C-alpha positions in Angstrom: 0.0 0.0 0.0 2.8 2.4 0.7 3.8 2.1 -2.9 0.3 2.5 -4.4 -0.8 5.6 -2.4 1.9 8.0 -3.7 1.0 6.8 -7.3 -2.7 7.6 -6.7 -1.8 11.1 -5.3 0.5 11.7 -8.2 -2.3 10.8 -10.6 -4.8 13.1 -8.9 -2.3 15.9 -8.9 -1.5 15.4 -12.6 -5.3 15.4 -13.5 -5.7 18.7 -11.5 -2.8 20.2 -13.3 -4.1 19.2 -16.7 -7.6 20.6 -15.9 -6.0 23.9 -14.8 -4.0 24.1 -18.0 -7.2 23.4 -20.0 -9.0 26.3 -18.2 -6.2 28.7 -18.8 -6.0 27.8 -22.5 -9.8 28.0 -22.9 -9.8 31.4 -21.2 -7.0 32.6 -23.6 -8.9 31.3 -26.7 -12.1 33.1 -25.3 -10.2 36.3 -24.8 -8.8 36.1 -28.3 -12.4 35.5 -29.6 -11.4 32.1 -30.9 -14.7 30.7 -29.8 -14.6 27.5 -31.8 -11.4 26.4 -30.0 -12.6 27.6 -26.6 -15.9 25.7 -27.1 -14.1 22.3 -27.4 -12.2 22.9 -24.2 -15.1 24.3 -22.2 -17.4 21.4 -23.3 -14.9 19.0 -21.9 -14.5 21.1 -18.7 -18.2 21.5 -18.3 -18.7 17.7 -18.3 -16.2 17.4 -15.4 -17.5 20.4 -13.5 -21.2 21.0 -14.4 -21.8 23.0 -11.2 -19.1 25.6 -12.1 -21.0 28.7 -13.1 -17.8 30.3 -14.6 -17.2 27.3 -16.9 -20.9 27.0 -17.8 -21.2 30.7 -18.6 -18.2 30.8 -20.9 -19.3 27.6 -22.6 -22.7 29.1 -23.2 -21.2 32.3 -24.5 -19.0 30.3 -26.9 -22.1 28.5 -28.3 -24.1 31.7 -28.7 -21.2 33.7 -30.2 -21.1 31.0 -32.9 -24.9 31.1 -33.3 -25.1 27.5 -32.2 -28.5 28.2 -30.4 -29.7 24.6 -30.7 -26.7 23.1 -28.9 -27.0 25.9 -26.3 -30.6 25.0 -25.7 -29.8 21.4 -25.1 -27.0 22.2 -22.7 -29.0 24.7 -20.7 -32.0 22.5 -20.5 -29.8 19.7 -19.0 -28.6 22.3 -16.4 -32.2 23.2 -15.5 -33.0 19.5 -14.8 -29.7 18.8 -13.0 -30.0 21.8 -10.8 -33.7 22.5 -10.2 -34.4 25.9 -8.5 -31.3 27.6 -9.8 -32.6 30.9 -11.4 -29.6 31.5 -13.6 -30.2 28.4 -15.7 -34.0 29.0 -16.0 -33.5 32.5 -17.1 -30.8 31.6 -19.6 -33.2 28.9 -21.1 -35.9 31.6 -21.5 -33.3 33.8 -23.1 -32.5 31.1 -25.7 -36.2 30.6 -26.4 -36.4 34.3 -27.2 -33.4 34.0 -29.5 -35.2 31.2 -31.3 -38.3 33.4 -31.6 -40.4 31.5 -29.1 -41.4 34.4 -26.9 -44.5 32.7 -25.6 -42.5 29.7 -24.2 -40.0 32.2 -22.6 -42.9 34.1 -21.0 -44.4 31.0 -19.6 -41.1 29.9 -18.2 -40.3 33.3 -16.6 -43.9 33.5 -15.1 -43.6 30.0 -13.7 -40.2 30.9 -12.2 -41.6 34.0 -10.5 -44.7 32.1 -9.2 -42.5 29.4 -7.7 -40.3 31.9 -6.0 -43.2 33.9 -4.6 -44.8 30.7 -3.4 -41.6 29.8 -1.6 -41.4 33.2 0.0 -45.0 32.9 1.3 -44.2 29.6 2.9 -41.0 30.8 4.4 -42.0 34.2 5.8 -38.9 34.4 8.1 -36.6 34.0 5.0 -34.5 36.9 4.0 -35.9 37.1 0.5 -32.8 35.8 -1.2 -34.6 33.6 -3.8 -36.3 36.7 -5.1 -33.1 38.7 -5.2 -31.4 35.7 -6.9 -34.0 35.4 -9.6 -34.2 39.2 -10.2 -30.4 39.3 -10.6 -30.6 36.5 -13.2 -33.3 38.6 -15.1 -31.2 41.7 -14.9 -28.2 39.8 -16.4 -30.4 39.2 -19.5 -31.8 42.8 -19.5 -35.3 41.5 -18.6 -36.0 44.5 -16.5 -39.8 44.2 -16.2 -39.5 40.6 -15.0 -36.9 41.6 -12.5 -39.1 44.4 -11.2 -42.2 42.1 -11.0 -40.2 39.5 -9.1 -39.0 42.1 -6.5 -42.3 43.8 -6.1 -44.3 40.5 -5.8 -41.6 39.2 -3.4 -42.1 42.3 -1.3 -45.8 41.6 -1.0 -45.2 38.0 -0.2 -42.8 38.9 2.5 -45.1 41.6 4.0 -42.1 43.9 4.4 -42.8 47.3 2.7 -39.1 48.2 2.1 -37.4 44.9 1.4 -35.5 44.9 -1.9 -35.6 48.7 -1.8 -32.0 49.2 -2.9 -32.4 46.5 -5.6 -35.4 48.4 -7.0 -33.6 51.7 -6.8 -30.6 50.4 -8.7 -33.0 48.9 -11.3 -34.9 52.2 -11.7 -31.5 54.0 -12.2 -30.6 51.5 -14.9 -33.9 51.8 -16.7 -34.1 55.6 -16.1 -37.5 55.2 -14.5 -36.9 58.3 -12.4 -40.4 58.8 -11.0 -40.3 55.2 -9.6 -36.9 55.9 -8.3 -38.1 58.9 -6.4 -41.1 57.1 -5.1 -39.0 54.2 -3.8 -36.6 56.6 -2.0 -39.5 58.4 -0.4 -41.0 55.1 0.7 -37.8 54.1 2.4 -37.7 57.4 4.3 -41.3 56.9 5.4 -40.2 53.9 7.3 -36.6 54.8 8.2 -35.4 58.3 9.0 -31.8 57.1 9.3 -31.7 56.4 5.6 -31.7 60.1 4.5 -28.0 60.2 3.6 -28.3 57.0 1.5 -31.4 58.3 -0.3 -29.7 61.6 -1.0 -26.9 59.7 -2.6 -29.4 57.9 -4.8 -31.1 61.1 -5.8 -28.1 63.4 -6.2 -27.7 62.8 -10.0 -31.3 63.8 -10.6 -30.9 66.9 -8.5 -27.6 67.9 -10.1 -29.1 67.5 -13.6 -32.4 69.0 -12.7 -34.3 65.9 -13.7 -37.8 65.3 -12.4 -37.2 67.9 -9.6 -40.8 69.1 -9.7 -42.0 65.6 -9.2 -39.6 65.1 -6.3 -40.8 68.3 -4.6 -44.4 67.5 -5.2 -44.2 63.9 -3.9 -42.1 64.9 -0.9 -44.6 67.6 0.0 -47.4 65.1 -0.2 -45.5 62.8 2.2 -44.9 65.7 4.5 -48.6 66.6 4.6 -49.5 62.9 5.3 -46.8 62.5 7.9 -46.1 65.9 9.4 -44.2 64.3 12.3 -41.6 63.0 9.8 -38.9 65.8 9.8 -37.0 63.8 7.3 -39.2 65.0 4.4 -38.6 68.6 5.5 -34.9 68.0 5.4 -35.1 66.3 2.0 -36.9 69.3 0.5 -34.4 71.7 2.1 -31.5 69.6 0.6 -33.0 69.8 -2.9 -33.4 73.6 -2.8 -29.9 74.1 -1.4 -28.3 71.7 -3.9 -30.0 73.7 -6.7 -29.0 77.0 -5.1 -32.7 78.0 -5.0 -32.1 79.9 -1.9 -35.5 81.8 -1.9 -37.3 78.5 -1.9 -34.9 77.2 0.7 -35.7 80.3 2.9 -39.4 79.6 2.8 -38.8 76.0 3.6 -36.6 76.9 6.6 -39.2 79.3 8.0 -41.8 76.6 7.7 -39.5 74.0 9.3 -38.7 76.2 12.3 -42.3 77.0 12.9 -43.6 73.4 12.4 -40.8 71.8 14.4 -40.4 74.5 17.0 -36.7 74.8 16.5 -36.4 78.5 17.2 -34.6 79.4 14.0 -32.0 76.7 13.8 -32.9 75.9 10.2 -32.7 79.6 9.3 -29.3 79.8 10.9 -28.0 76.8 9.0 -29.4 78.1 5.7 -27.9 81.6 6.4 -24.4 80.0 6.7 -24.9 78.2 3.5 -26.0 81.4 1.7 -23.0 83.2 3.2 -20.6 80.6 1.8 -22.3 80.9 -1.6 -22.2 84.7 -1.5 -26.0 84.9 -1.6 -25.9 87.8 0.9 -29.4 89.1 0.6 -31.0 85.8 1.5 -28.5 85.3 4.3 -29.5 88.6 5.9 -33.2 87.7 5.3 -32.6 84.5 7.3 -30.8 86.3 10.2 -33.4 89.0 10.4 -36.2 86.5 10.5 -34.7 85.0 13.7 -36.1 88.1 15.6 -39.6 86.5 15.2 -38.6 83.9 17.7 -37.9 86.6 20.4 -34.9 88.6 21.5 -34.3 86.1 24.2 -34.3 83.2 21.8 -31.4 80.7 21.7 -30.2 81.9 18.2 -30.9 85.7 18.6 -27.3 86.8 19.4 -25.9 84.4 16.7 -28.3 86.0 14.2 -27.2 89.5 15.1 -23.6 88.6 14.7 -24.3 86.7 11.5 -26.1 89.7 10.0 -23.2 91.9 10.8 -20.7 89.5 9.3 -22.8 89.3 6.1 -22.9 93.1 5.8 -19.2 93.2 6.5 -18.5 90.8 3.7 -20.9 92.6 1.3 -19.0 95.8 1.9 -15.4 94.7 1.8 -15.7 92.0 -0.9 -17.2 94.3 -3.4 -14.2 96.6 -3.1 -16.1 99.8 -4.1 -17.2 100.8 -0.6 -17.2 104.4 0.6 -16.0 105.9 3.9 -19.7 106.3 4.8 -20.3 102.6 4.2 -17.4 101.7 6.6 -18.5 104.2 9.2 -22.0 102.9 9.1 -20.8 99.3 9.5 -18.5 100.2 12.4 -21.4 101.9 14.1 -23.5 98.8 13.9 -20.7 96.6 15.3 -20.1 99.0 18.2 -23.8 99.2 19.0 -24.0 95.4 19.1 -20.9 95.2 21.4 -22.3 97.8 23.7 -25.5 95.8 24.0 -23.9 92.3 24.5 -20.5 93.2 25.7 -17.0 92.0 24.7 -16.8 88.4 25.7 -16.1 85.0 24.0 -19.6 84.9 22.5 -19.0 88.2 20.7 -15.3 87.5 19.9 -15.9 86.8 16.2 -17.5 90.2 15.8 -14.7 91.9 17.6 -12.3 90.2 15.2 -14.3 91.5 12.1 -14.4 95.0 13.6 -10.6 94.8 14.0 -10.2 93.8 10.4 -12.2 96.8 9.3 -9.9 99.1 11.2 -6.7 97.4 10.1 -7.4 96.7 6.4 -10.0 99.2 5.4 -10.0 102.2 7.7 -6.1 102.0 8.0 -6.5 102.8 11.7 -3.9 100.3 12.8 -3.7 101.4 16.4 -7.4 100.8 17.0 -7.3 97.5 15.2 -4.3 96.3 17.1 -5.9 97.3 20.4 -9.0 95.2 19.7 -6.9 92.2 18.7 -4.7 92.5 21.8 -7.8 92.6 23.9 -9.1 89.4 22.2 -5.9 87.5 22.8 -5.9 88.4 26.5 -9.7 87.6 26.9 -10.4 84.7 29.4 -12.1 81.6 28.2 -11.1 82.0 24.5 -10.5 78.5 23.0 -7.0 77.6 22.0 -7.4 77.4 18.2 -9.5 80.6 18.2 -6.8 82.4 20.2 -4.3 81.1 17.7 -6.3 82.7 14.8 -6.4 86.0 16.6 -2.6 85.9 17.1 -2.1 85.4 13.4 -4.4 88.4 12.7 -2.4 90.5 15.2 0.8 89.4 13.6 -0.5 90.6 10.3 -1.5 93.9 11.9 2.1 94.3 13.2 3.4 93.6 9.7 1.1 96.4 8.5 2.7 98.7 11.2 6.2 97.6 10.2 6.7 96.0 13.6 8.2 92.9 12.1 9.8 91.4 15.2 6.5 91.4 17.1 4.9 89.8 14.1 7.6 87.1 13.9 7.2 86.4 17.6 3.5 85.8 17.3 3.7 83.7 14.2 6.4 81.6 16.0 4.2 81.1 19.0 1.3 79.7 16.9 3.7 77.6 14.9 5.1 76.0 18.1 1.8 75.6 19.8 0.0 74.0 16.8 2.9 72.2 15.1 1.9 69.8 12.3 -1.7 71.2 12.4 -3.0 73.4 9.6 -3.1 76.4 12.0 0.6 75.9 12.8 1.5 75.4 9.2 -0.3 78.6 8.3 1.8 80.4 11.0 5.0 79.0 9.5 4.0 80.1 6.1 3.3 83.7 7.3 6.7 83.8 9.0 8.4 82.5 5.8 6.5 85.1 3.8 7.6 87.8 6.2 11.2 86.7 5.8 10.8 86.9 2.0 9.4 90.5 2.4 12.6 91.3 4.4 14.9 89.8 1.8 16.0 86.8 3.8 15.4 84.4 0.9 17.4 81.4 1.9 15.7 81.0 5.3 12.3 81.7 3.7 12.9 79.0 1.0 13.9 76.4 3.6 10.7 77.0 5.5 8.6 76.9 2.3 10.2 73.7 1.2 9.0 72.1 4.4 5.5 73.4 3.8 5.2 71.9 0.3 3.8 68.8 1.8 1.5 70.6 4.3 -1.8 68.9 5.1 -3.7 72.0 3.9 -3.8 72.1 0.1 -4.0 75.9 0.2 -0.9 76.3 2.4 0.9 73.7 0.2 0.0 75.6 -3.0 1.0 79.0 -1.5 4.3 77.6 -0.3 5.1 76.0 -3.7 4.3 79.3 -5.5 6.4 81.5 -3.3 9.3 78.9 -3.2 9.3 78.9 -7.1 9.3 82.7 -7.2 12.4 82.8 -5.0 14.1 80.0 -6.8 13.4 81.3 -10.3 14.5 84.9 -9.6 17.5 84.4 -7.3 19.5 81.5 -8.9 20.4 83.1 -12.2 23.3 85.2 -10.8 24.6 86.2 -7.4 22.6 89.4 -7.2 19.2 89.4 -5.5 18.7 93.1 -5.7 15.8 93.0 -8.1 14.0 90.3 -6.1 14.6 92.4 -2.9 13.0 95.4 -4.6 10.1 93.4 -5.8 9.5 91.8 -2.3 9.4 95.3 -0.8 6.8 96.3 -3.4 4.7 93.3 -2.4 5.1 94.2 1.2 3.7 97.6 0.4 0.8 96.0 -1.3 0.2 93.8 1.8 0.3 96.9 4.0 -2.4 98.5 1.8 0.0 101.2 0.7 -1.2 100.5 -2.8 0.0 103.7 -4.6 3.5 103.3 -3.1 3.5 99.7 -4.3 2.6 100.7 -7.9 5.3 103.4 -7.9 7.9 100.8 -6.7 6.7 98.3 -9.3 6.9 100.9 -12.1 10.6 101.6 -11.3 11.6 97.9 -11.4 11.8 97.5 -15.2 13.8 100.7 -15.5 16.3 99.6 -12.8 16.4 96.0 -13.9 15.5 95.8 -17.6 14.6 92.4 -19.1 14.6 90.7 -15.7 12.7 87.5 -15.3 10.4 89.2 -12.8 8.5 91.0 -15.6 5.5 88.6 -15.5 5.4 88.8 -11.6 5.3 92.6 -11.9 2.4 92.5 -14.3 0.5 90.1 -12.1 1.1 92.1 -8.9 0.0 95.3 -10.6 -3.2 93.6 -11.7 -3.9 92.5 -8.1 -3.4 96.0 -6.8 -5.7 97.5 -9.4 -8.3 94.9 -8.5 -8.0 95.8 -4.8 -8.5 99.4 -5.8 -11.7 98.6 -7.7 -10.0 99.6 -11.0 -11.3 96.6 -12.8 -10.6 97.7 -16.4 -6.9 98.2 -15.5 -6.8 94.9 -13.6 -8.3 93.1 -16.6 -5.7 94.7 -18.9 -2.8 93.6 -16.8 -4.1 90.1 -16.1 -4.7 89.7 -19.9 -1.2 90.9 -20.6 0.2 88.1 -18.3 -1.6 85.5 -20.4 -0.8 87.3 -23.7 2.9 87.9 -23.2 3.8 85.1 -20.8 1.4 82.4 -21.7 4.0 79.7 -21.5 5.3 80.8 -18.1 4.1 79.6 -14.7 1.9 82.6 -13.9 -0.5 82.3 -16.9 -2.9 80.1 -15.0 -2.8 82.5 -12.0 -3.9 85.3 -14.2 -6.6 83.2 -15.9 -8.0 82.1 -12.5 -7.9 85.7 -11.2 -9.7 86.9 -14.4 -12.3 84.2 -14.0 -13.1 85.2 -10.4 -13.2 88.8 -11.3 -15.5 88.2 -14.3 -17.7 86.0 -12.2 -17.9 88.0 -8.9 -17.0 91.6 -9.7 -18.0 92.3 -13.3 -21.0 90.0 -13.8 -19.6 88.6 -17.0 -20.2 84.8 -16.5 -19.5 84.0 -20.2 -16.0 85.4 -19.9 -15.5 83.6 -16.6 -16.4 80.3 -18.3 -13.8 81.0 -21.0 -11.1 81.6 -18.4 -11.9 78.5 -16.4 -12.1 76.5 -19.6 -8.6 77.6 -20.6 -7.2 76.5 -17.3 -8.9 73.1 -17.6 -7.8 72.4 -21.2 -4.7 74.4 -21.7 -3.2 74.3 -18.1 -4.3 70.9 -16.8 -1.4 70.7 -14.5 -2.4 73.9 -12.7 -2.9 74.1 -9.0 -6.2 75.9 -9.8 -7.6 73.2 -12.1 -9.8 71.5 -9.5 -11.5 74.7 -8.4 -11.7 76.0 -12.0 -13.5 72.8 -13.1 -16.0 73.2 -10.2 -16.7 76.8 -11.0 -16.9 76.1 -14.7 -19.5 73.4 -14.2 -21.5 75.5 -11.8 -21.7 78.4 -14.4 -22.4 75.9 -17.2 -25.5 74.7 -15.3 -27.1 78.2 -15.8 -26.9 77.7 -19.6 -29.0 74.7 -20.8 -27.5 72.5 -23.5 -23.9 73.0 -22.5 -21.5 70.2 -21.5 -19.8 69.8 -18.2 -16.0 69.8 -18.0 -14.3 66.4 -17.9 
């Protein structure tokens, strides 16, 4: 026996190896579309392993690819007899009947399969519905969508579970583009399970983004809300639809209704106001904040709404860039009135910071701004990260005052306290930028190189750009005089000494003719003119960067700045689209390409019949 056993094992091993070789060769023939050769091997393999779905499926495909329908029917019919209750084989047999033009026989077979499955589910009520899922899956494989749908819906009735097979049906409706049924199925799920809101949003997002059947969705959601007013989930769904489509007026009405119906004292209005603020829909944001007063001056969100309204007015004034002294004084008066009423404390700290920004960057009253920021930093009970932000703001104010050592000290404190966090990395970047302004290029570049891998994409991008500026304009010869002069001009711009900065920039080409900084000078001038509200001049200089330096690294910066200016300042969305499109297609390695594509697609949605960026 000890001699026979190894021989038997060796024989089995050899047979297994031969079978694996046949499978590999058959698969290769199949891949090469040599179906006649593949068929011979799969037929042999199928006889040995009739239960293998993989071998069966490839064998069947070989027969059908060669139009050998008769042989395929015989083979599949044997599988049906050999493996009763296996939906895959039954549906494949019906598929073959259809190929042979015998639709009636196929229909009878499919109907019988569904009836048997439903009968089984009725008997086994505790079952998880797998037979219906299995049969529906087999139908879908052969594009028999109606039979798959019937199977799942009848199975649901048999199981007595109103939402079983919901995701199967949702996926089916997506595939068949039966969008009204898709919407109804999602709403049915939410009727029974509030926790499925995120999942249903994911299923509906493509309809909302493409504005498909939105009226139907709103109508059906409203009906559900009327029938089940206690179900907050339908309120939330409607709000989500309005916000996704940026229909903020409709969202405002929905938020008012939600806060009244659910007695939430303005929470939904506050949430919507913040969304409107981030989308620069300032009028609706103010409308939301002002509406909070209806819930009483002692309401939970009243102070938040007062501060939010002030922040919105602040952003409306300063972001437009064409404000007057009267506008600023009026805004300052509103801030000071609010602080007199509610005091200077951690709750009102964000408003104090905004007031300081007005004094520092817009009124050019640096002493008052610094005083407010110093007061904030010393204020008890201010959270750590919040205090760090205020220290960075105070550091910037010190730079404005030319008190660079105080600024360096503050930036260093934040860098040390929040090392490896975005806040600390931002502090390190500001310190590096300050060193650049002062002409200490080697130290600045060392710090910037560390920040190239910062966790914040914005900090990383800024560090890469400034590092490249130093590298490209200080390595050509031993002199850094031109770069030092340019850095001083940029410091003047940071300090809002804009006319002085323009004068310094105008001198540079005279002092250092044909220097590589020429494109940087054009771009910086454009940025200054934009800050001054001289948009025509800004447009001219941004355009010149693209026109004269289109192959250099700043062309995409100029295109992106132009896009933003056309979109937000000049109300010329068509030109903005052109700028973003140029970044996407002509500068696809740009740091701005992701945001440019997002803005491009958002603007394109406003013009029906256009195509989204790839």
